[in-house]
PyMOL Python script that loads the backbone (N, CA, C, O; Angstrom):
from pymol import cmd

cmd.read_pdbstr("""\
ATOM      1  N   MET A   1       9.115 -51.341   5.578  1.00  0.00           N
ATOM      2  CA  MET A   1      10.108 -52.476   6.212  1.00  0.00           C
ATOM      3  C   MET A   1      10.947 -51.399   7.419  1.00  0.00           C
ATOM      4  O   MET A   1      11.087 -50.179   7.517  1.00  0.00           O
ATOM      5  N   PRO A   2      11.277 -52.295   8.026  1.00  0.00           N
ATOM      6  CA  PRO A   2      12.391 -51.933   9.398  1.00  0.00           C
ATOM      7  C   PRO A   2      13.488 -51.574   8.759  1.00  0.00           C
ATOM      8  O   PRO A   2      13.792 -52.046   7.663  1.00  0.00           O
ATOM      9  N   VAL A   3      14.405 -50.423   9.590  1.00  0.00           N
ATOM     10  CA  VAL A   3      15.320 -50.101   8.786  1.00  0.00           C
ATOM     11  C   VAL A   3      16.442 -51.451  10.101  1.00  0.00           C
ATOM     12  O   VAL A   3      16.028 -51.970  11.138  1.00  0.00           O
ATOM     13  N   LYS A   4      17.651 -51.580   9.532  1.00  0.00           N
ATOM     14  CA  LYS A   4      18.597 -52.613   9.482  1.00  0.00           C
ATOM     15  C   LYS A   4      19.142 -51.633  10.720  1.00  0.00           C
ATOM     16  O   LYS A   4      19.162 -50.404  10.653  1.00  0.00           O
ATOM     17  N   SER A   5      19.747 -52.730  12.300  1.00  0.00           N
ATOM     18  CA  SER A   5      20.263 -52.118  13.286  1.00  0.00           C
ATOM     19  C   SER A   5      22.015 -51.947  12.996  1.00  0.00           C
ATOM     20  O   SER A   5      22.733 -52.723  12.366  1.00  0.00           O
ATOM     21  N   ASP A   6      22.210 -51.299  13.344  1.00  0.00           N
ATOM     22  CA  ASP A   6      23.983 -51.471  13.269  1.00  0.00           C
ATOM     23  C   ASP A   6      24.148 -52.846  14.288  1.00  0.00           C
ATOM     24  O   ASP A   6      24.586 -53.857  13.741  1.00  0.00           O
ATOM     25  N   ASP A   7      23.896 -52.901  15.382  1.00  0.00           N
ATOM     26  CA  ASP A   7      23.794 -53.715  16.376  1.00  0.00           C
ATOM     27  C   ASP A   7      23.159 -54.813  16.600  1.00  0.00           C
ATOM     28  O   ASP A   7      21.936 -54.680  16.631  1.00  0.00           O
ATOM     29  N   PRO A   8      23.654 -56.089  16.806  1.00  0.00           N
ATOM     30  CA  PRO A   8      23.096 -57.537  16.587  1.00  0.00           C
ATOM     31  C   PRO A   8      21.583 -57.203  17.201  1.00  0.00           C
ATOM     32  O   PRO A   8      21.706 -56.473  18.184  1.00  0.00           O
ATOM     33  N   LEU A   9      20.645 -57.419  17.005  1.00  0.00           N
ATOM     34  CA  LEU A   9      19.382 -57.543  17.971  1.00  0.00           C
ATOM     35  C   LEU A   9      19.256 -58.988  18.719  1.00  0.00           C
ATOM     36  O   LEU A   9      20.038 -59.827  18.272  1.00  0.00           O
ATOM     37  N   ARG A  10      18.329 -59.467  19.878  1.00  0.00           N
ATOM     38  CA  ARG A  10      17.668 -60.155  20.207  1.00  0.00           C
ATOM     39  C   ARG A  10      17.034 -59.965  20.327  1.00  0.00           C
ATOM     40  O   ARG A  10      16.973 -58.857  20.859  1.00  0.00           O
ATOM     41  N   LYS A  11      15.177 -60.902  19.967  1.00  0.00           N
ATOM     42  CA  LYS A  11      14.021 -60.359  20.245  1.00  0.00           C
ATOM     43  C   LYS A  11      13.596 -61.324  21.702  1.00  0.00           C
ATOM     44  O   LYS A  11      13.473 -62.544  21.594  1.00  0.00           O
ATOM     45  N   VAL A  12      13.396 -60.618  23.046  1.00  0.00           N
ATOM     46  CA  VAL A  12      13.000 -61.019  24.360  1.00  0.00           C
ATOM     47  C   VAL A  12      11.207 -60.645  24.442  1.00  0.00           C
ATOM     48  O   VAL A  12      10.446 -59.868  23.865  1.00  0.00           O
ATOM     49  N   THR A  13      11.121 -61.454  25.263  1.00  0.00           N
ATOM     50  CA  THR A  13       9.222 -61.079  25.781  1.00  0.00           C
ATOM     51  C   THR A  13      10.036 -60.524  26.622  1.00  0.00           C
ATOM     52  O   THR A  13      11.198 -60.812  26.909  1.00  0.00           O
ATOM     53  N   LEU A  14       8.973 -59.267  27.198  1.00  0.00           N
ATOM     54  CA  LEU A  14       9.310 -58.505  28.212  1.00  0.00           C
ATOM     55  C   LEU A  14       8.017 -58.070  28.691  1.00  0.00           C
ATOM     56  O   LEU A  14       7.251 -57.512  27.904  1.00  0.00           O
ATOM     57  N   ASN A  15       7.658 -58.286  30.025  1.00  0.00           N
ATOM     58  CA  ASN A  15       6.323 -58.201  30.735  1.00  0.00           C
ATOM     59  C   ASN A  15       6.182 -56.225  31.409  1.00  0.00           C
ATOM     60  O   ASN A  15       6.395 -56.002  32.600  1.00  0.00           O
ATOM     61  N   LEU A  16       5.866 -55.218  30.562  1.00  0.00           N
ATOM     62  CA  LEU A  16       6.386 -54.174  30.806  1.00  0.00           C
ATOM     63  C   LEU A  16       4.269 -53.397  31.626  1.00  0.00           C
ATOM     64  O   LEU A  16       3.221 -53.993  31.377  1.00  0.00           O
ATOM     65  N   TYR A  17       4.325 -52.475  32.234  1.00  0.00           N
ATOM     66  CA  TYR A  17       3.740 -52.260  32.896  1.00  0.00           C
ATOM     67  C   TYR A  17       2.556 -51.448  31.726  1.00  0.00           C
ATOM     68  O   TYR A  17       2.907 -50.553  30.957  1.00  0.00           O
ATOM     69  N   GLU A  18       0.766 -52.137  31.840  1.00  0.00           N
ATOM     70  CA  GLU A  18       0.072 -51.327  30.798  1.00  0.00           C
ATOM     71  C   GLU A  18       0.189 -49.986  30.332  1.00  0.00           C
ATOM     72  O   GLU A  18       0.258 -49.546  29.185  1.00  0.00           O
ATOM     73  N   ALA A  19       0.202 -49.249  31.775  1.00  0.00           N
ATOM     74  CA  ALA A  19       0.358 -47.451  31.396  1.00  0.00           C
ATOM     75  C   ALA A  19       1.442 -46.998  31.252  1.00  0.00           C
ATOM     76  O   ALA A  19       1.478 -45.772  31.148  1.00  0.00           O
ATOM     77  N   ASP A  20       3.003 -47.887  31.172  1.00  0.00           N
ATOM     78  CA  ASP A  20       4.192 -47.142  30.724  1.00  0.00           C
ATOM     79  C   ASP A  20       3.915 -47.482  29.182  1.00  0.00           C
ATOM     80  O   ASP A  20       4.502 -46.689  28.446  1.00  0.00           O
ATOM     81  N   CYS A  21       3.167 -48.463  28.499  1.00  0.00           N
ATOM     82  CA  CYS A  21       3.502 -48.735  27.317  1.00  0.00           C
ATOM     83  C   CYS A  21       2.623 -47.650  26.851  1.00  0.00           C
ATOM     84  O   CYS A  21       2.962 -46.942  25.903  1.00  0.00           O
ATOM     85  N   GLN A  22       1.420 -47.476  27.524  1.00  0.00           N
ATOM     86  CA  GLN A  22       0.451 -46.356  26.717  1.00  0.00           C
ATOM     87  C   GLN A  22       1.197 -45.050  26.460  1.00  0.00           C
ATOM     88  O   GLN A  22       1.133 -44.368  25.438  1.00  0.00           O
ATOM     89  N   TRP A  23       1.891 -44.825  27.521  1.00  0.00           N
ATOM     90  CA  TRP A  23       2.775 -43.291  27.959  1.00  0.00           C
ATOM     91  C   TRP A  23       3.792 -43.361  26.642  1.00  0.00           C
ATOM     92  O   TRP A  23       3.955 -42.332  25.987  1.00  0.00           O
ATOM     93  N   MET A  24       4.405 -44.465  26.301  1.00  0.00           N
ATOM     94  CA  MET A  24       5.208 -44.826  25.514  1.00  0.00           C
ATOM     95  C   MET A  24       4.516 -44.418  23.791  1.00  0.00           C
ATOM     96  O   MET A  24       4.989 -43.534  23.077  1.00  0.00           O
ATOM     97  N   GLU A  25       3.591 -45.108  23.496  1.00  0.00           N
ATOM     98  CA  GLU A  25       3.165 -45.066  22.358  1.00  0.00           C
ATOM     99  C   GLU A  25       2.431 -43.841  22.324  1.00  0.00           C
ATOM    100  O   GLU A  25       2.297 -43.516  21.144  1.00  0.00           O
ATOM    101  N   ALA A  26       1.878 -42.989  23.122  1.00  0.00           N
ATOM    102  CA  ALA A  26       0.996 -41.613  23.563  1.00  0.00           C
ATOM    103  C   ALA A  26       2.489 -40.654  22.579  1.00  0.00           C
ATOM    104  O   ALA A  26       2.410 -40.052  21.509  1.00  0.00           O
ATOM    105  N   ASN A  27       3.600 -40.845  23.404  1.00  0.00           N
ATOM    106  CA  ASN A  27       5.127 -40.101  22.898  1.00  0.00           C
ATOM    107  C   ASN A  27       5.572 -40.150  21.944  1.00  0.00           C
ATOM    108  O   ASN A  27       5.976 -39.192  21.285  1.00  0.00           O
ATOM    109  N   TYR A  28       5.608 -41.724  21.542  1.00  0.00           N
ATOM    110  CA  TYR A  28       6.640 -41.569  20.621  1.00  0.00           C
ATOM    111  C   TYR A  28       6.084 -42.270  19.582  1.00  0.00           C
ATOM    112  O   TYR A  28       6.704 -42.309  18.519  1.00  0.00           O
ATOM    113  N   GLY A  29       4.895 -42.904  19.705  1.00  0.00           N
ATOM    114  CA  GLY A  29       4.014 -43.080  17.773  1.00  0.00           C
ATOM    115  C   GLY A  29       4.460 -44.272  18.294  1.00  0.00           C
ATOM    116  O   GLY A  29       4.865 -44.562  19.420  1.00  0.00           O
ATOM    117  N   HIS A  30       4.246 -45.242  16.773  1.00  0.00           N
ATOM    118  CA  HIS A  30       4.776 -46.637  16.487  1.00  0.00           C
ATOM    119  C   HIS A  30       6.217 -47.024  16.601  1.00  0.00           C
ATOM    120  O   HIS A  30       6.514 -48.198  16.379  1.00  0.00           O
ATOM    121  N   GLY A  31       7.156 -46.145  16.930  1.00  0.00           N
ATOM    122  CA  GLY A  31       8.535 -46.292  17.014  1.00  0.00           C
ATOM    123  C   GLY A  31       8.777 -46.467  18.560  1.00  0.00           C
ATOM    124  O   GLY A  31       9.911 -46.816  18.885  1.00  0.00           O
ATOM    125  N   TRP A  32       7.975 -46.293  19.413  1.00  0.00           N
ATOM    126  CA  TRP A  32       8.069 -46.497  20.797  1.00  0.00           C
ATOM    127  C   TRP A  32       9.156 -47.439  21.246  1.00  0.00           C
ATOM    128  O   TRP A  32      10.028 -47.124  22.056  1.00  0.00           O
ATOM    129  N   THR A  33       9.008 -49.042  20.455  1.00  0.00           N
ATOM    130  CA  THR A  33      10.057 -49.852  21.350  1.00  0.00           C
ATOM    131  C   THR A  33      11.408 -49.524  21.211  1.00  0.00           C
ATOM    132  O   THR A  33      12.156 -49.935  22.098  1.00  0.00           O
ATOM    133  N   GLU A  34      12.104 -48.581  19.879  1.00  0.00           N
ATOM    134  CA  GLU A  34      13.147 -48.533  19.791  1.00  0.00           C
ATOM    135  C   GLU A  34      13.621 -47.617  20.489  1.00  0.00           C
ATOM    136  O   GLU A  34      14.835 -47.535  20.674  1.00  0.00           O
ATOM    137  N   ARG A  35      12.709 -46.713  21.034  1.00  0.00           N
ATOM    138  CA  ARG A  35      13.158 -45.816  22.337  1.00  0.00           C
ATOM    139  C   ARG A  35      13.203 -46.320  23.000  1.00  0.00           C
ATOM    140  O   ARG A  35      14.403 -46.477  23.227  1.00  0.00           O
ATOM    141  N   LEU A  36      12.442 -47.027  23.916  1.00  0.00           N
ATOM    142  CA  LEU A  36      12.826 -48.070  24.831  1.00  0.00           C
ATOM    143  C   LEU A  36      14.127 -48.945  24.906  1.00  0.00           C
ATOM    144  O   LEU A  36      14.709 -49.430  25.877  1.00  0.00           O
ATOM    145  N   ARG A  37      14.407 -48.989  23.472  1.00  0.00           N
ATOM    146  CA  ARG A  37      15.209 -50.003  23.213  1.00  0.00           C
ATOM    147  C   ARG A  37      16.906 -49.218  23.630  1.00  0.00           C
ATOM    148  O   ARG A  37      17.882 -49.699  24.205  1.00  0.00           O
ATOM    149  N   GLN A  38      16.637 -47.715  22.980  1.00  0.00           N
ATOM    150  CA  GLN A  38      17.661 -46.639  23.087  1.00  0.00           C
ATOM    151  C   GLN A  38      17.446 -46.151  24.616  1.00  0.00           C
ATOM    152  O   GLN A  38      18.381 -45.460  25.021  1.00  0.00           O
ATOM    153  N   LEU A  39      16.792 -46.289  25.198  1.00  0.00           N
ATOM    154  CA  LEU A  39      16.740 -46.120  26.703  1.00  0.00           C
ATOM    155  C   LEU A  39      17.565 -46.854  27.679  1.00  0.00           C
ATOM    156  O   LEU A  39      18.241 -46.472  28.634  1.00  0.00           O
ATOM    157  N   LEU A  40      17.246 -48.375  27.019  1.00  0.00           N
ATOM    158  CA  LEU A  40      17.629 -49.195  27.894  1.00  0.00           C
ATOM    159  C   LEU A  40      19.497 -49.431  27.627  1.00  0.00           C
ATOM    160  O   LEU A  40      20.319 -49.983  28.358  1.00  0.00           O
ATOM    161  N   ASN A  41      19.670 -48.752  26.275  1.00  0.00           N
ATOM    162  CA  ASN A  41      21.435 -49.111  26.248  1.00  0.00           C
ATOM    163  C   ASN A  41      22.019 -47.945  26.861  1.00  0.00           C
ATOM    164  O   ASN A  41      23.249 -47.963  26.910  1.00  0.00           O
ATOM    165  N   PHE A  42      21.479 -47.007  27.307  1.00  0.00           N
ATOM    166  CA  PHE A  42      21.844 -45.633  27.530  1.00  0.00           C
ATOM    167  C   PHE A  42      21.898 -46.596  28.659  1.00  0.00           C
ATOM    168  O   PHE A  42      22.938 -47.117  29.063  1.00  0.00           O
ATOM    169  N   GLU A  43      20.898 -46.768  29.065  1.00  0.00           N
ATOM    170  CA  GLU A  43      21.303 -47.276  30.992  1.00  0.00           C
ATOM    171  C   GLU A  43      22.710 -48.485  31.120  1.00  0.00           C
ATOM    172  O   GLU A  43      23.229 -48.557  32.234  1.00  0.00           O
ATOM    173  N   VAL A  44      23.129 -49.145  30.299  1.00  0.00           N
ATOM    174  CA  VAL A  44      23.637 -50.046  30.572  1.00  0.00           C
ATOM    175  C   VAL A  44      24.870 -49.776  29.711  1.00  0.00           C
ATOM    176  O   VAL A  44      25.747 -50.638  29.657  1.00  0.00           O
ATOM    177  N   HIS A  45      24.992 -48.615  29.026  1.00  0.00           N
ATOM    178  CA  HIS A  45      26.698 -48.186  28.849  1.00  0.00           C
ATOM    179  C   HIS A  45      27.049 -47.043  29.938  1.00  0.00           C
ATOM    180  O   HIS A  45      28.181 -46.599  30.133  1.00  0.00           O
ATOM    181  N   LYS A  46      25.735 -46.604  30.686  1.00  0.00           N
ATOM    182  CA  LYS A  46      26.253 -45.849  31.966  1.00  0.00           C
ATOM    183  C   LYS A  46      26.582 -46.619  32.944  1.00  0.00           C
ATOM    184  O   LYS A  46      27.466 -46.111  33.634  1.00  0.00           O
ATOM    185  N   HIS A  47      26.156 -47.880  33.377  1.00  0.00           N
ATOM    186  CA  HIS A  47      27.117 -48.725  34.352  1.00  0.00           C
ATOM    187  C   HIS A  47      27.884 -49.501  33.312  1.00  0.00           C
ATOM    188  O   HIS A  47      27.890 -50.628  33.809  1.00  0.00           O
ATOM    189  N   LYS A  48      28.335 -49.555  32.519  1.00  0.00           N
ATOM    190  CA  LYS A  48      29.417 -50.316  31.977  1.00  0.00           C
ATOM    191  C   LYS A  48      30.616 -49.048  32.126  1.00  0.00           C
ATOM    192  O   LYS A  48      31.582 -48.988  32.886  1.00  0.00           O
ATOM    193  N   HIS A  49      30.120 -48.049  31.049  1.00  0.00           N
ATOM    194  CA  HIS A  49      31.368 -47.259  31.294  1.00  0.00           C
ATOM    195  C   HIS A  49      30.901 -45.895  32.414  1.00  0.00           C
ATOM    196  O   HIS A  49      30.451 -44.818  32.020  1.00  0.00           O
ATOM    197  N   PRO A  50      31.146 -46.280  33.894  1.00  0.00           N
ATOM    198  CA  PRO A  50      30.888 -44.850  34.918  1.00  0.00           C
ATOM    199  C   PRO A  50      31.634 -43.727  34.583  1.00  0.00           C
ATOM    200  O   PRO A  50      31.045 -42.667  34.794  1.00  0.00           O
ATOM    201  N   THR A  51      32.997 -43.626  34.024  1.00  0.00           N
ATOM    202  CA  THR A  51      33.550 -42.664  34.070  1.00  0.00           C
ATOM    203  C   THR A  51      33.894 -41.684  32.456  1.00  0.00           C
ATOM    204  O   THR A  51      34.832 -40.980  32.081  1.00  0.00           O
ATOM    205  N   ASP A  52      32.646 -42.096  31.876  1.00  0.00           N
ATOM    206  CA  ASP A  52      32.345 -41.199  30.729  1.00  0.00           C
ATOM    207  C   ASP A  52      31.939 -39.649  30.916  1.00  0.00           C
ATOM    208  O   ASP A  52      30.825 -39.513  31.422  1.00  0.00           O
ATOM    209  N   TYR A  53      32.409 -38.823  30.703  1.00  0.00           N
ATOM    210  CA  TYR A  53      32.254 -37.390  31.221  1.00  0.00           C
ATOM    211  C   TYR A  53      30.866 -37.209  30.828  1.00  0.00           C
ATOM    212  O   TYR A  53      30.441 -36.925  31.948  1.00  0.00           O
ATOM    213  N   HIS A  54      30.104 -37.173  30.273  1.00  0.00           N
ATOM    214  CA  HIS A  54      28.977 -36.794  29.984  1.00  0.00           C
ATOM    215  C   HIS A  54      28.148 -37.397  31.482  1.00  0.00           C
ATOM    216  O   HIS A  54      27.670 -36.611  32.300  1.00  0.00           O
ATOM    217  N   LEU A  55      28.100 -38.659  31.620  1.00  0.00           N
ATOM    218  CA  LEU A  55      27.683 -39.899  32.168  1.00  0.00           C
ATOM    219  C   LEU A  55      27.894 -39.358  34.192  1.00  0.00           C
ATOM    220  O   LEU A  55      27.235 -39.799  35.134  1.00  0.00           O
ATOM    221  N   VAL A  56      28.532 -38.768  34.214  1.00  0.00           N
ATOM    222  CA  VAL A  56      28.726 -38.751  35.476  1.00  0.00           C
ATOM    223  C   VAL A  56      28.810 -37.743  36.296  1.00  0.00           C
ATOM    224  O   VAL A  56      29.792 -37.008  36.192  1.00  0.00           O
ATOM    225  N   ARG A  57      27.900 -37.497  37.204  1.00  0.00           N
ATOM    226  CA  ARG A  57      27.821 -36.148  37.999  1.00  0.00           C
ATOM    227  C   ARG A  57      28.628 -35.652  38.854  1.00  0.00           C
ATOM    228  O   ARG A  57      28.956 -36.232  39.888  1.00  0.00           O
ATOM    229  N   ARG A  58      29.213 -33.996  38.336  1.00  0.00           N
ATOM    230  CA  ARG A  58      30.465 -34.108  38.779  1.00  0.00           C
ATOM    231  C   ARG A  58      29.788 -33.395  39.998  1.00  0.00           C
ATOM    232  O   ARG A  58      28.582 -33.491  40.227  1.00  0.00           O
ATOM    233  N   THR A  59      30.803 -32.558  40.881  1.00  0.00           N
ATOM    234  CA  THR A  59      30.598 -31.848  42.008  1.00  0.00           C
ATOM    235  C   THR A  59      31.947 -31.080  42.091  1.00  0.00           C
ATOM    236  O   THR A  59      33.000 -31.297  41.491  1.00  0.00           O
ATOM    237  N   LEU A  60      31.597 -30.038  43.081  1.00  0.00           N
ATOM    238  CA  LEU A  60      33.151 -29.085  43.122  1.00  0.00           C
ATOM    239  C   LEU A  60      34.061 -29.986  43.810  1.00  0.00           C
ATOM    240  O   LEU A  60      35.141 -29.425  43.993  1.00  0.00           O
ATOM    241  N   GLY A  61      34.027 -31.161  44.255  1.00  0.00           N
ATOM    242  CA  GLY A  61      35.383 -31.921  44.505  1.00  0.00           C
ATOM    243  C   GLY A  61      36.104 -32.867  43.656  1.00  0.00           C
ATOM    244  O   GLY A  61      37.151 -33.496  43.814  1.00  0.00           O
ATOM    245  N   ASP A  62      35.006 -32.770  42.443  1.00  0.00           N
ATOM    246  CA  ASP A  62      35.791 -33.211  41.098  1.00  0.00           C
ATOM    247  C   ASP A  62      36.595 -32.529  40.634  1.00  0.00           C
ATOM    248  O   ASP A  62      37.607 -33.018  40.132  1.00  0.00           O
ATOM    249  N   LEU A  63      36.358 -31.113  40.674  1.00  0.00           N
ATOM    250  CA  LEU A  63      37.124 -29.789  39.638  1.00  0.00           C
ATOM    251  C   LEU A  63      38.692 -30.274  40.653  1.00  0.00           C
ATOM    252  O   LEU A  63      38.653 -30.706  41.806  1.00  0.00           O
ATOM    253  N   GLU A  64      40.082 -30.024  39.745  1.00  0.00           N
ATOM    254  CA  GLU A  64      41.166 -29.736  39.967  1.00  0.00           C
ATOM    255  C   GLU A  64      41.202 -28.617  40.393  1.00  0.00           C
ATOM    256  O   GLU A  64      42.280 -28.107  40.699  1.00  0.00           O
TER     257      GLU A  64
END
""", "prot")
cmd.dss("prot")
cmd.show_as("cartoon", "prot")
cmd.util.cbc("prot")
cmd.orient("prot")
């Protein structure tokens, strides 16, 4: 039985490339859809909170 998520989930239909699905299945096994959800969540968080220190690319000009 799947583990309950901390955040509410919504089931959606999503068309993915076959080769990408095969790679995810080969590398992450049965839980590949959860890993995909984590990757998408990271990307959304990165765009919603671009000033988070671990998400911003730093250059020498950023140093004080």
